[in-house]
All heavy atoms as atom14 arrays in JSON, in Angstrom:
{
  "sequence": "MSCPICAKERVQKYRPFCSRRCADIDLAGWMNGRYTVPSQREENDDLPRDEDPVTH",
  "atom14_mask": [
    [1, 1, 1, 1, 1, 1, 1, 1, 0, 0, 0, 0, 0, 0],
    [1, 1, 1, 1, 1, 1, 0, 0, 0, 0, 0, 0, 0, 0],
    [1, 1, 1, 1, 1, 1, 0, 0, 0, 0, 0, 0, 0, 0],
    [1, 1, 1, 1, 1, 1, 1, 0, 0, 0, 0, 0, 0, 0],
    [1, 1, 1, 1, 1, 1, 1, 1, 0, 0, 0, 0, 0, 0],
    [1, 1, 1, 1, 1, 1, 0, 0, 0, 0, 0, 0, 0, 0],
    [1, 1, 1, 1, 1, 0, 0, 0, 0, 0, 0, 0, 0, 0],
    [1, 1, 1, 1, 1, 1, 1, 1, 1, 0, 0, 0, 0, 0],
    [1, 1, 1, 1, 1, 1, 1, 1, 1, 0, 0, 0, 0, 0],
    [1, 1, 1, 1, 1, 1, 1, 1, 1, 1, 1, 0, 0, 0],
    [1, 1, 1, 1, 1, 1, 1, 0, 0, 0, 0, 0, 0, 0],
    [1, 1, 1, 1, 1, 1, 1, 1, 1, 0, 0, 0, 0, 0],
    [1, 1, 1, 1, 1, 1, 1, 1, 1, 0, 0, 0, 0, 0],
    [1, 1, 1, 1, 1, 1, 1, 1, 1, 1, 1, 1, 0, 0],
    [1, 1, 1, 1, 1, 1, 1, 1, 1, 1, 1, 0, 0, 0],
    [1, 1, 1, 1, 1, 1, 1, 0, 0, 0, 0, 0, 0, 0],
    [1, 1, 1, 1, 1, 1, 1, 1, 1, 1, 1, 0, 0, 0],
    [1, 1, 1, 1, 1, 1, 0, 0, 0, 0, 0, 0, 0, 0],
    [1, 1, 1, 1, 1, 1, 0, 0, 0, 0, 0, 0, 0, 0],
    [1, 1, 1, 1, 1, 1, 1, 1, 1, 1, 1, 0, 0, 0],
    [1, 1, 1, 1, 1, 1, 1, 1, 1, 1, 1, 0, 0, 0],
    [1, 1, 1, 1, 1, 1, 0, 0, 0, 0, 0, 0, 0, 0],
    [1, 1, 1, 1, 1, 0, 0, 0, 0, 0, 0, 0, 0, 0],
    [1, 1, 1, 1, 1, 1, 1, 1, 0, 0, 0, 0, 0, 0],
    [1, 1, 1, 1, 1, 1, 1, 1, 0, 0, 0, 0, 0, 0],
    [1, 1, 1, 1, 1, 1, 1, 1, 0, 0, 0, 0, 0, 0],
    [1, 1, 1, 1, 1, 1, 1, 1, 0, 0, 0, 0, 0, 0],
    [1, 1, 1, 1, 1, 0, 0, 0, 0, 0, 0, 0, 0, 0],
    [1, 1, 1, 1, 0, 0, 0, 0, 0, 0, 0, 0, 0, 0],
    [1, 1, 1, 1, 1, 1, 1, 1, 1, 1, 1, 1, 1, 1],
    [1, 1, 1, 1, 1, 1, 1, 1, 0, 0, 0, 0, 0, 0],
    [1, 1, 1, 1, 1, 1, 1, 1, 0, 0, 0, 0, 0, 0],
    [1, 1, 1, 1, 0, 0, 0, 0, 0, 0, 0, 0, 0, 0],
    [1, 1, 1, 1, 1, 1, 1, 1, 1, 1, 1, 0, 0, 0],
    [1, 1, 1, 1, 1, 1, 1, 1, 1, 1, 1, 1, 0, 0],
    [1, 1, 1, 1, 1, 1, 1, 0, 0, 0, 0, 0, 0, 0],
    [1, 1, 1, 1, 1, 1, 1, 0, 0, 0, 0, 0, 0, 0],
    [1, 1, 1, 1, 1, 1, 1, 0, 0, 0, 0, 0, 0, 0],
    [1, 1, 1, 1, 1, 1, 0, 0, 0, 0, 0, 0, 0, 0],
    [1, 1, 1, 1, 1, 1, 1, 1, 1, 0, 0, 0, 0, 0],
    [1, 1, 1, 1, 1, 1, 1, 1, 1, 1, 1, 0, 0, 0],
    [1, 1, 1, 1, 1, 1, 1, 1, 1, 0, 0, 0, 0, 0],
    [1, 1, 1, 1, 1, 1, 1, 1, 1, 0, 0, 0, 0, 0],
    [1, 1, 1, 1, 1, 1, 1, 1, 0, 0, 0, 0, 0, 0],
    [1, 1, 1, 1, 1, 1, 1, 1, 0, 0, 0, 0, 0, 0],
    [1, 1, 1, 1, 1, 1, 1, 1, 0, 0, 0, 0, 0, 0],
    [1, 1, 1, 1, 1, 1, 1, 1, 0, 0, 0, 0, 0, 0],
    [1, 1, 1, 1, 1, 1, 1, 0, 0, 0, 0, 0, 0, 0],
    [1, 1, 1, 1, 1, 1, 1, 1, 1, 1, 1, 0, 0, 0],
    [1, 1, 1, 1, 1, 1, 1, 1, 0, 0, 0, 0, 0, 0],
    [1, 1, 1, 1, 1, 1, 1, 1, 1, 0, 0, 0, 0, 0],
    [1, 1, 1, 1, 1, 1, 1, 1, 0, 0, 0, 0, 0, 0],
    [1, 1, 1, 1, 1, 1, 1, 0, 0, 0, 0, 0, 0, 0],
    [1, 1, 1, 1, 1, 1, 1, 0, 0, 0, 0, 0, 0, 0],
    [1, 1, 1, 1, 1, 1, 1, 0, 0, 0, 0, 0, 0, 0],
    [1, 1, 1, 1, 1, 1, 1, 1, 1, 1, 0, 0, 0, 0]
  ],
  "atom14_positions": [
    [[-14.95, -14.85, 7.02], [-14.52, -13.55, 6.52], [-14.56, -13.59, 5.0], [-14.25, -14.61, 4.38], [-13.12, -13.24, 7.03], [-12.63, -11.91, 6.61], [-11.11, -11.5, 7.46], [-11.45, -9.81, 7.81], [0.0, 0.0, 0.0], [0.0, 0.0, 0.0], [0.0, 0.0, 0.0], [0.0, 0.0, 0.0], [0.0, 0.0, 0.0], [0.0, 0.0, 0.0]],
    [[-14.89, -12.48, 4.39], [-15.0, -12.44, 2.94], [-13.86, -11.62, 2.32], [-13.18, -10.84, 2.99], [-16.35, -11.85, 2.54], [-16.47, -10.55, 3.06], [0.0, 0.0, 0.0], [0.0, 0.0, 0.0], [0.0, 0.0, 0.0], [0.0, 0.0, 0.0], [0.0, 0.0, 0.0], [0.0, 0.0, 0.0], [0.0, 0.0, 0.0], [0.0, 0.0, 0.0]],
    [[-13.68, -11.78, 1.03], [-12.66, -11.08, 0.26], [-12.95, -9.58, 0.3], [-14.08, -9.16, 0.04], [-12.67, -11.6, -1.17], [-11.56, -10.72, -2.29], [0.0, 0.0, 0.0], [0.0, 0.0, 0.0], [0.0, 0.0, 0.0], [0.0, 0.0, 0.0], [0.0, 0.0, 0.0], [0.0, 0.0, 0.0], [0.0, 0.0, 0.0], [0.0, 0.0, 0.0]],
    [[-11.95, -8.75, 0.61], [-12.19, -7.3, 0.66], [-12.41, -6.66, -0.71], [-12.88, -5.54, -0.79], [-10.91, -6.75, 1.31], [-9.88, -7.78, 1.09], [-10.59, -9.11, 1.01], [0.0, 0.0, 0.0], [0.0, 0.0, 0.0], [0.0, 0.0, 0.0], [0.0, 0.0, 0.0], [0.0, 0.0, 0.0], [0.0, 0.0, 0.0], [0.0, 0.0, 0.0]],
    [[-12.12, -7.38, -1.79], [-12.31, -6.83, -3.13], [-13.69, -7.16, -3.68], [-14.41, -6.29, -4.14], [-11.21, -7.34, -4.09], [-9.81, -6.98, -3.58], [-11.44, -6.82, -5.51], [-9.53, -5.5, -3.47], [0.0, 0.0, 0.0], [0.0, 0.0, 0.0], [0.0, 0.0, 0.0], [0.0, 0.0, 0.0], [0.0, 0.0, 0.0], [0.0, 0.0, 0.0]],
    [[-14.06, -8.45, -3.62], [-15.32, -8.86, -4.26], [-16.36, -9.45, -3.31], [-17.46, -9.76, -3.72], [-15.03, -9.86, -5.37], [-14.49, -11.47, -4.74], [0.0, 0.0, 0.0], [0.0, 0.0, 0.0], [0.0, 0.0, 0.0], [0.0, 0.0, 0.0], [0.0, 0.0, 0.0], [0.0, 0.0, 0.0], [0.0, 0.0, 0.0], [0.0, 0.0, 0.0]],
    [[-15.99, -9.64, -2.05], [-16.88, -10.15, -1.0], [-17.19, -11.65, -1.11], [-18.04, -12.14, -0.39], [-18.17, -9.35, -0.92], [0.0, 0.0, 0.0], [0.0, 0.0, 0.0], [0.0, 0.0, 0.0], [0.0, 0.0, 0.0], [0.0, 0.0, 0.0], [0.0, 0.0, 0.0], [0.0, 0.0, 0.0], [0.0, 0.0, 0.0], [0.0, 0.0, 0.0]],
    [[-16.5, -12.38, -1.99], [-16.66, -13.83, -2.03], [-15.92, -14.45, -0.84], [-15.13, -13.77, -0.18], [-16.09, -14.41, -3.32], [-16.87, -14.04, -4.56], [-16.25, -14.7, -5.78], [-16.97, -14.32, -7.04], [-16.32, -14.88, -8.24], [0.0, 0.0, 0.0], [0.0, 0.0, 0.0], [0.0, 0.0, 0.0], [0.0, 0.0, 0.0], [0.0, 0.0, 0.0]],
    [[-16.17, -15.73, -0.61], [-15.48, -16.44, 0.46], [-13.98, -16.47, 0.19], [-13.56, -16.76, -0.93], [-16.02, -17.88, 0.56], [-15.52, -18.65, 1.74], [-16.03, -18.11, 3.07], [-17.13, -17.52, 3.1], [-15.31, -18.29, 4.07], [0.0, 0.0, 0.0], [0.0, 0.0, 0.0], [0.0, 0.0, 0.0], [0.0, 0.0, 0.0], [0.0, 0.0, 0.0]],
    [[-13.16, -16.16, 1.18], [-11.72, -16.13, 0.95], [-11.15, -17.54, 0.87], [-11.73, -18.5, 1.36], [-11.01, -15.33, 2.03], [-10.98, -16.01, 3.37], [-10.25, -15.14, 4.36], [-10.19, -15.84, 5.64], [-9.61, -15.35, 6.7], [-9.05, -14.18, 6.65], [-9.58, -16.04, 7.8], [0.0, 0.0, 0.0], [0.0, 0.0, 0.0], [0.0, 0.0, 0.0]],
    [[-9.99, -17.64, 0.21], [-9.29, -18.91, 0.02], [-7.97, -18.81, 0.78], [-7.26, -17.81, 0.65], [-9.04, -19.18, -1.48], [-8.2, -20.41, -1.69], [-10.36, -19.28, -2.21], [0.0, 0.0, 0.0], [0.0, 0.0, 0.0], [0.0, 0.0, 0.0], [0.0, 0.0, 0.0], [0.0, 0.0, 0.0], [0.0, 0.0, 0.0], [0.0, 0.0, 0.0]],
    [[-7.64, -19.83, 1.56], [-6.45, -19.8, 2.4], [-5.19, -19.45, 1.6], [-4.36, -18.67, 2.06], [-6.27, -21.15, 3.1], [-5.12, -21.19, 4.07], [-5.31, -20.27, 5.27], [-6.43, -19.96, 5.67], [-4.21, -19.82, 5.84], [0.0, 0.0, 0.0], [0.0, 0.0, 0.0], [0.0, 0.0, 0.0], [0.0, 0.0, 0.0], [0.0, 0.0, 0.0]],
    [[-5.04, -19.98, 0.41], [-3.85, -19.74, -0.41], [-3.66, -18.26, -0.73], [-2.54, -17.77, -0.83], [-3.95, -20.54, -1.7], [-2.75, -20.38, -2.62], [-2.87, -21.24, -3.85], [-1.68, -21.02, -4.77], [-1.75, -21.86, -5.96], [0.0, 0.0, 0.0], [0.0, 0.0, 0.0], [0.0, 0.0, 0.0], [0.0, 0.0, 0.0], [0.0, 0.0, 0.0]],
    [[-4.75, -17.52, -0.89], [-4.69, -16.11, -1.27], [-5.14, -15.17, -0.15], [-5.44, -14.01, -0.39], [-5.55, -15.85, -2.51], [-5.12, -16.68, -3.69], [-5.89, -17.75, -4.13], [-3.93, -16.41, -4.34], [-5.49, -18.52, -5.2], [-3.51, -17.18, -5.41], [-4.3, -18.23, -5.83], [-3.89, -18.99, -6.89], [0.0, 0.0, 0.0], [0.0, 0.0, 0.0]],
    [[-5.22, -15.68, 1.05], [-5.71, -14.95, 2.19], [-5.14, -13.54, 2.28], [-3.95, -13.38, 2.08], [-5.36, -15.73, 3.46], [-6.17, -15.33, 4.65], [-5.78, -16.12, 5.83], [-4.74, -15.34, 6.51], [-4.12, -15.71, 7.61], [-4.34, -16.87, 8.12], [-3.24, -14.94, 8.16], [0.0, 0.0, 0.0], [0.0, 0.0, 0.0], [0.0, 0.0, 0.0]],
    [[-5.89, -12.5, 2.46], [-7.32, -12.46, 2.79], [-8.24, -12.4, 1.57], [-9.4, -12.06, 1.69], [-7.44, -11.17, 3.59], [-6.48, -10.25, 2.93], [-5.31, -11.16, 2.53], [0.0, 0.0, 0.0], [0.0, 0.0, 0.0], [0.0, 0.0, 0.0], [0.0, 0.0, 0.0], [0.0, 0.0, 0.0], [0.0, 0.0, 0.0], [0.0, 0.0, 0.0]],
    [[-7.71, -12.71, 0.39], [-8.49, -12.62, -0.84], [-9.05, -13.97, -1.23], [-8.71, -14.99, -0.66], [-7.63, -12.04, -1.97], [-6.97, -10.75, -1.59], [-5.64, -10.71, -1.24], [-7.7, -9.58, -1.56], [-5.04, -9.53, -0.86], [-7.11, -8.38, -1.18], [-5.77, -8.36, -0.82], [0.0, 0.0, 0.0], [0.0, 0.0, 0.0], [0.0, 0.0, 0.0]],
    [[-9.89, -13.99, -2.26], [-10.5, -15.23, -2.73], [-9.74, -15.82, -3.91], [-9.91, -17.0, -4.23], [-11.95, -15.0, -3.12], [-12.12, -13.95, -4.58], [0.0, 0.0, 0.0], [0.0, 0.0, 0.0], [0.0, 0.0, 0.0], [0.0, 0.0, 0.0], [0.0, 0.0, 0.0], [0.0, 0.0, 0.0], [0.0, 0.0, 0.0], [0.0, 0.0, 0.0]],
    [[-8.93, -15.0, -4.57], [-8.25, -15.47, -5.78], [-7.01, -14.61, -6.07], [-6.83, -13.55, -5.48], [-9.19, -15.38, -6.98], [-9.49, -14.01, -7.25], [0.0, 0.0, 0.0], [0.0, 0.0, 0.0], [0.0, 0.0, 0.0], [0.0, 0.0, 0.0], [0.0, 0.0, 0.0], [0.0, 0.0, 0.0], [0.0, 0.0, 0.0], [0.0, 0.0, 0.0]],
    [[-6.21, -15.1, -6.98], [-5.04, -14.35, -7.42], [-5.48, -13.04, -8.07], [-4.84, -12.01, -7.92], [-4.24, -15.21, -8.41], [-3.1, -14.54, -9.09], [-1.9, -14.47, -8.18], [-0.83, -13.7, -8.77], [0.33, -14.2, -9.1], [0.59, -15.47, -8.88], [1.24, -13.44, -9.64], [0.0, 0.0, 0.0], [0.0, 0.0, 0.0], [0.0, 0.0, 0.0]],
    [[-6.59, -13.07, -8.79], [-7.1, -11.88, -9.45], [-7.38, -10.76, -8.45], [-6.95, -9.62, -8.64], [-8.38, -12.22, -10.22], [-9.02, -11.02, -10.9], [-10.35, -11.42, -11.58], [-11.03, -10.26, -12.07], [-11.85, -9.49, -11.35], [-12.1, -9.78, -10.09], [-12.43, -8.44, -11.89], [0.0, 0.0, 0.0], [0.0, 0.0, 0.0], [0.0, 0.0, 0.0]],
    [[-8.08, -11.09, -7.36], [-8.39, -10.07, -6.36], [-7.13, -9.59, -5.65], [-7.0, -8.41, -5.35], [-9.41, -10.6, -5.36], [-11.1, -10.66, -6.05], [0.0, 0.0, 0.0], [0.0, 0.0, 0.0], [0.0, 0.0, 0.0], [0.0, 0.0, 0.0], [0.0, 0.0, 0.0], [0.0, 0.0, 0.0], [0.0, 0.0, 0.0], [0.0, 0.0, 0.0]],
    [[-6.18, -10.49, -5.4], [-4.91, -10.08, -4.8], [-4.18, -9.12, -5.73], [-3.6, -8.12, -5.28], [-4.06, -11.31, -4.5], [0.0, 0.0, 0.0], [0.0, 0.0, 0.0], [0.0, 0.0, 0.0], [0.0, 0.0, 0.0], [0.0, 0.0, 0.0], [0.0, 0.0, 0.0], [0.0, 0.0, 0.0], [0.0, 0.0, 0.0], [0.0, 0.0, 0.0]],
    [[-4.19, -9.4, -7.03], [-3.53, -8.52, -7.99], [-4.22, -7.17, -8.11], [-3.57, -6.14, -8.27], [-3.46, -9.18, -9.37], [-2.45, -10.31, -9.42], [-1.6, -10.41, -8.51], [-2.5, -11.09, -10.4], [0.0, 0.0, 0.0], [0.0, 0.0, 0.0], [0.0, 0.0, 0.0], [0.0, 0.0, 0.0], [0.0, 0.0, 0.0], [0.0, 0.0, 0.0]],
    [[-5.53, -7.15, -8.01], [-6.28, -5.89, -8.03], [-5.87, -5.03, -6.84], [-5.62, -3.83, -6.97], [-7.8, -6.14, -8.03], [-8.24, -6.72, -9.38], [-8.58, -4.87, -7.7], [-9.67, -7.21, -9.4], [0.0, 0.0, 0.0], [0.0, 0.0, 0.0], [0.0, 0.0, 0.0], [0.0, 0.0, 0.0], [0.0, 0.0, 0.0], [0.0, 0.0, 0.0]],
    [[-5.75, -5.65, -5.68], [-5.33, -4.93, -4.49], [-3.9, -4.41, -4.63], [-3.62, -3.24, -4.32], [-5.44, -5.83, -3.26], [-5.12, -5.1, -1.99], [-5.94, -4.25, -1.57], [-4.05, -5.36, -1.4], [0.0, 0.0, 0.0], [0.0, 0.0, 0.0], [0.0, 0.0, 0.0], [0.0, 0.0, 0.0], [0.0, 0.0, 0.0], [0.0, 0.0, 0.0]],
    [[-2.99, -5.24, -5.12], [-1.61, -4.82, -5.33], [-1.53, -3.65, -6.31], [-0.8, -2.68, -6.08], [-0.77, -5.99, -5.85], [0.69, -5.69, -6.15], [1.42, -5.19, -4.9], [1.37, -6.91, -6.72], [0.0, 0.0, 0.0], [0.0, 0.0, 0.0], [0.0, 0.0, 0.0], [0.0, 0.0, 0.0], [0.0, 0.0, 0.0], [0.0, 0.0, 0.0]],
    [[-2.29, -3.71, -7.38], [-2.32, -2.62, -8.35], [-2.8, -1.31, -7.7], [-2.3, -0.25, -8.02], [-3.2, -2.97, -9.54], [0.0, 0.0, 0.0], [0.0, 0.0, 0.0], [0.0, 0.0, 0.0], [0.0, 0.0, 0.0], [0.0, 0.0, 0.0], [0.0, 0.0, 0.0], [0.0, 0.0, 0.0], [0.0, 0.0, 0.0], [0.0, 0.0, 0.0]],
    [[-3.73, -1.41, -6.79], [-4.2, -0.23, -6.07], [-3.09, 0.43, -5.28], [-2.96, 1.65, -5.26], [0.0, 0.0, 0.0], [0.0, 0.0, 0.0], [0.0, 0.0, 0.0], [0.0, 0.0, 0.0], [0.0, 0.0, 0.0], [0.0, 0.0, 0.0], [0.0, 0.0, 0.0], [0.0, 0.0, 0.0], [0.0, 0.0, 0.0], [0.0, 0.0, 0.0]],
    [[-2.27, -0.37, -4.61], [-1.13, 0.17, -3.87], [-0.12, 0.78, -4.83], [0.41, 1.87, -4.58], [-0.46, -0.9, -3.02], [-1.2, -1.24, -1.78], [-1.99, -2.33, -1.56], [-1.26, -0.47, -0.58], [-2.53, -2.28, -0.3], [-2.09, -1.15, 0.32], [-0.69, 0.73, -0.19], [-2.35, -0.67, 1.59], [-0.95, 1.21, 1.08], [-1.77, 0.52, 1.96]],
    [[0.18, 0.09, -5.91], [1.2, 0.56, -6.85], [0.77, 1.83, -7.59], [1.61, 2.64, -7.96], [1.55, -0.55, -7.83], [2.23, -1.73, -7.15], [2.6, -3.08, -8.25], [4.01, -2.4, -9.1], [0.0, 0.0, 0.0], [0.0, 0.0, 0.0], [0.0, 0.0, 0.0], [0.0, 0.0, 0.0], [0.0, 0.0, 0.0], [0.0, 0.0, 0.0]],
    [[-0.52, 2.0, -7.8], [-1.03, 3.18, -8.51], [-1.33, 4.35, -7.58], [-1.8, 5.39, -8.02], [-2.29, 2.82, -9.29], [-2.0, 1.9, -10.44], [-0.93, 1.97, -11.04], [-2.94, 1.02, -10.76], [0.0, 0.0, 0.0], [0.0, 0.0, 0.0], [0.0, 0.0, 0.0], [0.0, 0.0, 0.0], [0.0, 0.0, 0.0], [0.0, 0.0, 0.0]],
    [[-1.09, 4.17, -6.28], [-1.32, 5.25, -5.32], [-2.75, 5.4, -4.88], [-3.1, 6.41, -4.27], [0.0, 0.0, 0.0], [0.0, 0.0, 0.0], [0.0, 0.0, 0.0], [0.0, 0.0, 0.0], [0.0, 0.0, 0.0], [0.0, 0.0, 0.0], [0.0, 0.0, 0.0], [0.0, 0.0, 0.0], [0.0, 0.0, 0.0], [0.0, 0.0, 0.0]],
    [[-3.6, 4.43, -5.17], [-5.0, 4.52, -4.73], [-5.09, 4.41, -3.21], [-5.96, 5.01, -2.59], [-5.83, 3.43, -5.4], [-7.32, 3.59, -5.15], [-8.13, 2.6, -5.94], [-7.87, 1.26, -5.47], [-8.07, 0.17, -6.18], [-8.52, 0.26, -7.41], [-7.82, -1.02, -5.69], [0.0, 0.0, 0.0], [0.0, 0.0, 0.0], [0.0, 0.0, 0.0]],
    [[-4.19, 3.62, -2.62], [-4.14, 3.48, -1.17], [-2.92, 4.24, -0.66], [-1.89, 4.28, -1.32], [-3.97, 2.01, -0.76], [-4.98, 1.05, -1.33], [-4.56, -0.14, -1.9], [-6.34, 1.31, -1.28], [-5.47, -1.05, -2.41], [-7.26, 0.41, -1.79], [-6.81, -0.78, -2.35], [-7.71, -1.67, -2.84], [0.0, 0.0, 0.0], [0.0, 0.0, 0.0]],
    [[-3.03, 4.82, 0.5], [-1.89, 5.49, 1.12], [-1.9, 5.21, 2.61], [-2.94, 4.89, 3.19], [-1.94, 7.02, 0.91], [-3.16, 7.52, 1.47], [-1.86, 7.38, -0.56], [0.0, 0.0, 0.0], [0.0, 0.0, 0.0], [0.0, 0.0, 0.0], [0.0, 0.0, 0.0], [0.0, 0.0, 0.0], [0.0, 0.0, 0.0], [0.0, 0.0, 0.0]],
    [[-0.74, 5.33, 3.2], [-0.59, 5.19, 4.64], [-0.16, 6.55, 5.16], [0.89, 7.07, 4.74], [0.46, 4.11, 4.99], [0.66, 4.04, 6.49], [0.05, 2.77, 4.43], [0.0, 0.0, 0.0], [0.0, 0.0, 0.0], [0.0, 0.0, 0.0], [0.0, 0.0, 0.0], [0.0, 0.0, 0.0], [0.0, 0.0, 0.0], [0.0, 0.0, 0.0]],
    [[-0.92, 7.17, 6.05], [-0.55, 8.49, 6.55], [0.77, 8.43, 7.32], [1.1, 7.44, 7.95], [-1.71, 8.88, 7.46], [-2.55, 7.7, 7.63], [-2.15, 6.67, 6.63], [0.0, 0.0, 0.0], [0.0, 0.0, 0.0], [0.0, 0.0, 0.0], [0.0, 0.0, 0.0], [0.0, 0.0, 0.0], [0.0, 0.0, 0.0], [0.0, 0.0, 0.0]],
    [[1.5, 9.52, 7.26], [2.79, 9.59, 7.94], [2.88, 10.87, 8.75], [2.34, 11.9, 8.37], [3.9, 9.56, 6.9], [5.15, 9.77, 7.51], [0.0, 0.0, 0.0], [0.0, 0.0, 0.0], [0.0, 0.0, 0.0], [0.0, 0.0, 0.0], [0.0, 0.0, 0.0], [0.0, 0.0, 0.0], [0.0, 0.0, 0.0], [0.0, 0.0, 0.0]],
    [[3.59, 10.8, 9.86], [3.84, 11.96, 10.7], [5.12, 12.67, 10.25], [5.4, 13.78, 10.66], [3.99, 11.54, 12.16], [2.76, 10.9, 12.73], [1.6, 11.87, 12.87], [1.8, 13.06, 13.08], [0.38, 11.37, 12.75], [0.0, 0.0, 0.0], [0.0, 0.0, 0.0], [0.0, 0.0, 0.0], [0.0, 0.0, 0.0], [0.0, 0.0, 0.0]],
    [[5.91, 12.03, 9.39], [7.18, 12.56, 8.96], [7.0, 13.63, 7.89], [6.1, 13.57, 7.07], [8.05, 11.45, 8.39], [8.41, 10.41, 9.43], [9.17, 9.28, 8.84], [10.41, 9.79, 8.27], [11.26, 9.07, 7.57], [11.02, 7.8, 7.36], [12.35, 9.58, 7.1], [0.0, 0.0, 0.0], [0.0, 0.0, 0.0], [0.0, 0.0, 0.0]],
    [[7.92, 14.58, 7.89], [7.95, 15.57, 6.82], [8.62, 14.95, 5.61], [9.31, 13.93, 5.72], [8.73, 16.8, 7.26], [8.02, 17.57, 8.36], [8.78, 18.83, 8.73], [9.51, 19.35, 7.87], [8.63, 19.27, 9.87], [0.0, 0.0, 0.0], [0.0, 0.0, 0.0], [0.0, 0.0, 0.0], [0.0, 0.0, 0.0], [0.0, 0.0, 0.0]],
    [[8.45, 15.55, 4.45], [8.97, 14.98, 3.21], [10.47, 14.73, 3.25], [10.96, 13.71, 2.81], [8.62, 15.89, 2.04], [8.97, 15.27, 0.71], [8.45, 16.1, -0.44], [7.39, 16.72, -0.3], [9.13, 16.13, -1.47], [0.0, 0.0, 0.0], [0.0, 0.0, 0.0], [0.0, 0.0, 0.0], [0.0, 0.0, 0.0], [0.0, 0.0, 0.0]],
    [[11.25, 15.66, 3.8], [12.7, 15.51, 3.85], [13.18, 15.1, 5.24], [14.31, 15.36, 5.61], [13.38, 16.82, 3.43], [13.19, 17.09, 1.96], [13.16, 16.17, 1.16], [13.02, 18.35, 1.61], [0.0, 0.0, 0.0], [0.0, 0.0, 0.0], [0.0, 0.0, 0.0], [0.0, 0.0, 0.0], [0.0, 0.0, 0.0], [0.0, 0.0, 0.0]],
    [[12.35, 14.45, 5.99], [12.68, 14.07, 7.36], [13.78, 13.01, 7.43], [14.36, 12.81, 8.48], [11.42, 13.57, 8.07], [11.53, 13.68, 9.58], [12.34, 14.5, 10.06], [10.8, 12.96, 10.27], [0.0, 0.0, 0.0], [0.0, 0.0, 0.0], [0.0, 0.0, 0.0], [0.0, 0.0, 0.0], [0.0, 0.0, 0.0], [0.0, 0.0, 0.0]],
    [[14.1, 12.36, 6.31], [15.13, 11.34, 6.34], [16.54, 11.92, 6.22], [17.52, 11.23, 6.39], [14.91, 10.29, 5.24], [14.85, 10.9, 3.85], [14.66, 12.12, 3.74], [14.97, 10.13, 2.87], [0.0, 0.0, 0.0], [0.0, 0.0, 0.0], [0.0, 0.0, 0.0], [0.0, 0.0, 0.0], [0.0, 0.0, 0.0], [0.0, 0.0, 0.0]],
    [[16.64, 13.24, 5.98], [17.95, 13.89, 5.91], [18.44, 14.19, 7.32], [17.65, 14.48, 8.22], [17.86, 15.21, 5.13], [17.48, 15.1, 3.67], [17.29, 16.49, 3.08], [18.55, 14.35, 2.9], [0.0, 0.0, 0.0], [0.0, 0.0, 0.0], [0.0, 0.0, 0.0], [0.0, 0.0, 0.0], [0.0, 0.0, 0.0], [0.0, 0.0, 0.0]],
    [[19.75, 14.15, 7.53], [20.28, 14.53, 8.85], [19.89, 15.97, 9.18], [19.78, 16.83, 8.29], [21.79, 14.41, 8.67], [21.97, 13.48, 7.5], [20.78, 13.68, 6.63], [0.0, 0.0, 0.0], [0.0, 0.0, 0.0], [0.0, 0.0, 0.0], [0.0, 0.0, 0.0], [0.0, 0.0, 0.0], [0.0, 0.0, 0.0], [0.0, 0.0, 0.0]],
    [[19.66, 16.26, 10.42], [19.16, 17.57, 10.85], [20.15, 18.7, 10.55], [19.77, 19.83, 10.37], [18.85, 17.57, 12.34], [17.71, 16.69, 12.7], [16.43, 17.33, 12.24], [15.3, 16.47, 12.57], [14.15, 16.53, 11.98], [13.95, 17.39, 11.02], [13.19, 15.73, 12.32], [0.0, 0.0, 0.0], [0.0, 0.0, 0.0], [0.0, 0.0, 0.0]],
    [[21.47, 18.42, 10.51], [22.45, 19.48, 10.29], [22.7, 19.76, 8.81], [23.48, 20.63, 8.47], [23.77, 19.15, 11.0], [24.37, 17.86, 10.52], [23.65, 17.02, 9.95], [25.59, 17.65, 10.75], [0.0, 0.0, 0.0], [0.0, 0.0, 0.0], [0.0, 0.0, 0.0], [0.0, 0.0, 0.0], [0.0, 0.0, 0.0], [0.0, 0.0, 0.0]],
    [[22.04, 19.03, 7.92], [22.21, 19.25, 6.49], [20.9, 19.73, 5.87], [19.84, 19.25, 6.21], [22.64, 17.96, 5.78], [24.0, 17.46, 6.2], [24.37, 16.19, 5.44], [23.8, 15.95, 4.36], [25.19, 15.43, 5.97], [0.0, 0.0, 0.0], [0.0, 0.0, 0.0], [0.0, 0.0, 0.0], [0.0, 0.0, 0.0], [0.0, 0.0, 0.0]],
    [[21.01, 20.67, 4.98], [19.85, 21.15, 4.24], [19.8, 20.44, 2.89], [20.84, 20.07, 2.35], [19.92, 22.66, 4.0], [19.73, 23.44, 5.29], [18.97, 22.94, 6.15], [20.34, 24.5, 5.43], [0.0, 0.0, 0.0], [0.0, 0.0, 0.0], [0.0, 0.0, 0.0], [0.0, 0.0, 0.0], [0.0, 0.0, 0.0], [0.0, 0.0, 0.0]],
    [[18.62, 20.25, 2.31], [18.55, 19.65, 0.99], [19.26, 20.53, -0.04], [19.26, 21.75, 0.06], [17.06, 19.55, 0.68], [16.35, 20.19, 1.81], [17.34, 20.59, 2.86], [0.0, 0.0, 0.0], [0.0, 0.0, 0.0], [0.0, 0.0, 0.0], [0.0, 0.0, 0.0], [0.0, 0.0, 0.0], [0.0, 0.0, 0.0], [0.0, 0.0, 0.0]],
    [[19.86, 19.92, -1.01], [20.54, 20.65, -2.07], [19.5, 21.23, -3.01], [18.6, 20.56, -3.46], [21.49, 19.71, -2.85], [22.14, 20.46, -3.99], [22.51, 19.1, -1.93], [0.0, 0.0, 0.0], [0.0, 0.0, 0.0], [0.0, 0.0, 0.0], [0.0, 0.0, 0.0], [0.0, 0.0, 0.0], [0.0, 0.0, 0.0], [0.0, 0.0, 0.0]],
    [[19.63, 22.52, -3.3], [18.7, 23.16, -4.22], [19.48, 23.7, -5.41], [20.58, 24.21, -5.27], [17.94, 24.31, -3.54], [18.88, 25.25, -3.02], [17.04, 23.79, -2.44], [0.0, 0.0, 0.0], [0.0, 0.0, 0.0], [0.0, 0.0, 0.0], [0.0, 0.0, 0.0], [0.0, 0.0, 0.0], [0.0, 0.0, 0.0], [0.0, 0.0, 0.0]],
    [[18.9, 23.58, -6.56], [19.54, 24.06, -7.8], [18.6, 24.99, -8.51], [17.48, 24.88, -8.58], [19.9, 22.9, -8.72], [20.91, 21.99, -8.13], [22.25, 22.24, -8.2], [20.8, 20.82, -7.47], [22.91, 21.26, -7.62], [22.04, 20.39, -7.17], [0.0, 0.0, 0.0], [0.0, 0.0, 0.0], [0.0, 0.0, 0.0], [0.0, 0.0, 0.0]]
  ]
}
């Protein structure tokens, strides 16, 4: 299997990446919002159903 960032051979220590650099590039992508995970939840779905969000 190859590194998903640069396609070089992966290294066990940084699996599934080949280096710390590629792992950091991937992490930066998540932190910058380049990657997303779809959700079925609505934006305020974590609020109890009997309470409405506070609006000002």
